C-alpha positions as semicolon CSV with decimal commas, in nm:
position;residue;x (nm);y (nm);z (nm)
1;M;-8,696;0,489;10,587
2;T;-8,964;0,779;10,682
3;V;-9,326;0,699;10,802
4;P;-9,571;0,933;10,719
5;N;-9,660;1,084;11,076
6;S;-9,902;1,351;11,195
7;M;-9,678;1,648;11,100
8;T;-9,693;1,502;10,734
9;P;-9,974;1,676;10,642
10;R;-9,863;2,052;10,699
11;T;-9,503;1,934;10,510
12;L;-9,690;1,834;10,228
13;M;-9,925;2,174;10,224
14;A;-9,588;2,322;10,224
15;R;-9,466;2,181;9,974
16;L;-9,783;2,242;9,731
17;L;-9,803;2,648;9,820
18;A;-9,438;2,630;9,704
19;E;-9,525;2,569;9,360
20;L;-9,864;2,840;9,372
21;P;-9,804;3,234;9,324
22;A;-9,800;3,415;9,662
23;A;-10,153;3,523;9,647
24;M;-10,336;3,192;9,518
25;P;-10,547;3,102;9,802
26;V;-10,600;2,689;9,886
27;N;-10,933;2,511;9,901
28;L;-10,898;2,142;9,888
29;S;-10,931;1,827;10,142
30;T;-10,673;1,750;10,412
31;N;-10,729;1,417;10,393
32;G;-10,434;1,251;10,420
33;G;-10,445;1,039;10,078
34;Y;-10,587;1,338;9,900
35;L;-10,307;1,565;9,999
36;Y;-10,066;1,335;9,894
37;E;-10,241;1,377;9,551
38;A;-10,199;1,756;9,558
39;Y;-9,848;1,770;9,611
40;L;-9,753;1,492;9,393
41;F;-9,955;1,733;9,105
42;G;-9,728;2,019;9,288
43;V;-9,446;1,814;9,215
44;V;-9,549;1,793;8,844
45;L;-9,583;2,121;8,810
46;R;-9,240;2,193;8,915
47;A;-9,111;1,944;8,701
48;A;-9,251;2,074;8,398
49;R;-9,096;2,399;8,539
50;L;-8,811;2,283;8,522
51;A;-8,849;2,134;8,153
52;G;-8,923;2,403;8,009
53;F;-9,307;2,458;8,038
54;S;-9,475;2,736;8,158
55;V;-9,770;2,686;8,430
56;A;-10,054;2,875;8,445
57;F;-10,390;2,758;8,686
58;V;-10,710;2,747;8,505
59;D;-11,075;2,688;8,645
60;G;-11,276;2,658;8,323
61;D;-11,380;3,003;8,280
62;G;-11,051;3,144;8,278
63;P;-10,736;3,231;8,533
64;A;-10,848;3,079;8,862
65;A;-10,827;3,340;9,195
66;V;-10,811;3,005;9,436
67;L;-10,683;2,681;9,393
68;R;-10,925;2,394;9,442
69;L;-10,870;2,031;9,404
70;R;-11,068;1,684;9,433
71;G;-11,147;1,577;9,727
72;A;-11,296;1,260;9,611
73;P;-11,244;1,100;9,252
74;G;-11,505;1,285;9,023
75;R;-11,536;1,347;8,669
76;L;-11,343;1,595;8,494
77;P;-11,649;1,797;8,320
78;V;-11,856;1,775;8,607
79;L;-11,889;2,124;8,762
80;G;-11,780;2,159;9,178
81;P;-11,928;2,339;9,473
82;A;-12,116;2,646;9,363
83;G;-12,108;2,533;8,987
84;Q;-11,734;2,601;8,971
85;R;-11,475;2,403;8,757
86;W;-11,183;2,214;9,006
87;T;-10,896;2,404;8,889
88;H;-10,595;2,231;8,688
89;A;-10,307;2,353;8,554
90;L;-10,174;2,412;8,236
91;L;-9,873;2,344;8,088
92;S;-9,751;2,509;7,758
93;C;-9,442;2,512;7,567
94;P;-9,368;2,627;7,202
95;E;-9,283;2,308;7,043
96;R;-9,626;2,138;7,097
97;P;-10,002;2,192;7,237
98;P;-10,074;2,254;7,526
99;L;-10,117;1,969;7,825
100;E;-10,319;1,978;8,138
101;V;-10,306;1,805;8,474
102;H;-10,561;1,724;8,681
103;T;-10,630;1,496;9,022
104;A;-10,871;1,258;9,122
105;V;-11,003;1,160;8,770
106;K;-11,223;0,923;8,652
107;V;-11,104;0,781;8,303
108;V;-11,187;0,518;8,090
109;G;-10,995;0,250;7,977
110;K;-10,944;-0,016;7,681
111;S;-11,257;-0,217;7,826
112;K;-11,492;0,077;7,866
113;V;-11,450;0,037;8,254
114;V;-11,412;0,352;8,457
115;H;-11,083;0,370;8,631
116;E;-10,965;0,687;8,869
117;A;-10,636;0,845;8,792
118;D;-10,456;1,003;9,085
119;V;-10,282;1,275;8,886
120;F;-10,314;1,281;8,535
121;V;-10,153;1,476;8,247
122;L;-10,317;1,451;7,881
123;P;-10,358;1,723;7,570
124;Q;-10,589;2,030;7,627
125;I;-10,741;1,900;7,302
126;D;-10,853;1,611;7,470
127;A;-10,966;1,721;7,820
128;Q;-11,175;2,051;7,624
129;R;-11,326;1,780;7,413
130;C;-11,432;1,613;7,784
131;R;-11,565;1,950;7,911
132;N;-11,779;1,996;7,601
133;F;-11,960;1,673;7,554
134;D;-11,971;1,554;7,924
135;L;-11,704;1,287;7,845
136;D;-11,475;1,097;8,091
137;P;-11,092;1,119;7,937
138;R;-10,982;0,793;7,753
139;G;-10,653;0,638;7,896
140;N;-10,465;0,641;7,632
141;D;-10,521;1,025;7,592
142;A;-10,265;1,066;7,850
143;E;-9,897;1,166;7,857
144;V;-9,867;1,098;8,259
145;L;-10,080;0,910;8,464
146;I;-9,981;0,878;8,838
147;E;-10,136;0,597;9,114
148;A;-10,027;0,753;9,427
149;K;-10,047;0,540;9,781
150;Y;-10,006;0,747;10,101
151;Y;-9,965;0,476;10,359
152;T;-9,822;0,427;10,663
153;K;-9,808;0,066;10,610
154;K;-9,567;-0,107;10,368
155;V;-9,780;-0,124;10,020
156;S;-9,901;-0,507;9,973
157;L;-9,841;-0,702;9,699
158;D;-10,180;-0,759;9,614
159;E;-10,227;-0,374;9,544
160;G;-9,905;-0,383;9,308
161;R;-10,077;-0,642;9,122
162;E;-10,361;-0,431;9,096
163;F;-10,151;-0,151;8,963
164;L;-10,089;-0,397;8,671
165;G;-10,436;-0,451;8,609
166;L;-10,519;-0,096;8,583
167;I;-10,199;-0,004;8,372
168;S;-10,274;-0,304;8,132
169;D;-10,659;-0,128;8,082
170;V;-10,519;0,241;8,091
171;S;-10,276;0,232;7,840
172;A;-10,132;0,588;7,965
173;K;-9,789;0,667;7,753
174;N;-9,596;0,719;8,114
175;K;-9,729;0,550;8,410
176;I;-9,568;0,563;8,769
177;F;-9,675;0,400;9,107
178;V;-9,586;0,637;9,368
179;A;-9,594;0,520;9,769
180;T;-9,474;0,673;10,079
181;L;-9,397;0,275;10,151
182;A;-9,406;-0,016;9,962
183;G;-9,245;-0,388;10,056
184;T;-8,972;-0,538;9,871
185;S;-9,211;-0,782;9,727
186;V;-9,385;-0,521;9,543
187;V;-9,060;-0,375;9,411
188;N;-8,969;-0,684;9,245
189;L;-9,309;-0,738;9,123
190;F;-9,286;-0,389;8,894
191;A;-8,878;-0,458;8,823
192;G;-8,997;-0,811;8,680
193;Q;-9,202;-0,722;8,430
194;R;-9,076;-0,671;8,109
195;P;-9,040;-0,358;8,051
196;P;-8,997;-0,262;8,415
197;V;-9,289;-0,098;8,602
198;Q;-9,199;0,281;8,632
199;H;-9,258;0,322;9,014
200;D;-9,129;0,585;9,295
201;I;-9,108;0,450;9,657
202;G;-9,036;0,664;9,971
203;V;-9,182;0,981;9,796
204;L;-9,235;1,262;10,058
205;P;-9,081;1,611;10,098
206;G;-8,697;1,618;10,144
207;R;-8,666;1,254;10,061
208;R;-8,471;1,066;9,787
209;G;-8,789;1,011;9,630
210;E;-8,923;1,264;9,582
211;V;-8,625;1,370;9,422
212;S;-8,640;1,049;9,174
213;L;-9,003;1,121;9,095
214;L;-8,896;1,477;8,976
215;N;-8,602;1,369;8,739
216;I;-8,878;1,092;8,583
217;V;-9,151;1,343;8,507
218;Q;-8,886;1,622;8,399
219;R;-8,807;1,322;8,168
220;F;-9,127;1,258;8,036
221;L;-9,213;1,616;7,990
222;R;-8,889;1,649;7,762
223;N;-8,967;1,377;7,595
224;Y;-9,296;1,504;7,471
225;R;-9,163;1,871;7,384
226;S;-8,930;1,696;7,167
227;S;-9,127;1,410;7,001
228;R;-9,283;1,511;6,659
229;R;-9,666;1,370;6,723
């Protein structure tokens, strides 16, 4: 079992940079948790390419010159520093409408309570509606929602229960709990649900969990391409 250490942020950044155009500068928080979200953002992009999507980077006004990802939870329609939009990835395929990938955005559940989505994939048409009308995206608009836990200790059972509460309110089509470390009780909690809760533990660069997550997201995106909805 690998525990994040002082070198892990550098490794996470290297993995993210591998998914970007060679000349694209990066502007994001180096805080471990938000860098972990950025790394998972990169894993989703790699899965999208393997699933046959093209990937572009957009800042709201056109192609992004700099990758700017949030370093704190924020609203999708709200501008970032200097009046610029935060960067999102645009996933395109011939069969279905485009999707957008965002990090650290606030989403509205069925209860009207606002939650944070660490990585959030939703149709471009729904994201554009949020920008046009200053709205937060609805949880049930999402194709994929990832809850990320970057910990040097095992995720607790209480945090596993919190995720069950989140996904009962935010009814994204595909929901994944991703963590660096988690106790057996959390794994058993998710496995004991009907249907079992999708989770991936030990997700770090070069580890088995990374490959597992890549395959899970790739499957979700392939299903999106082949569905007739």
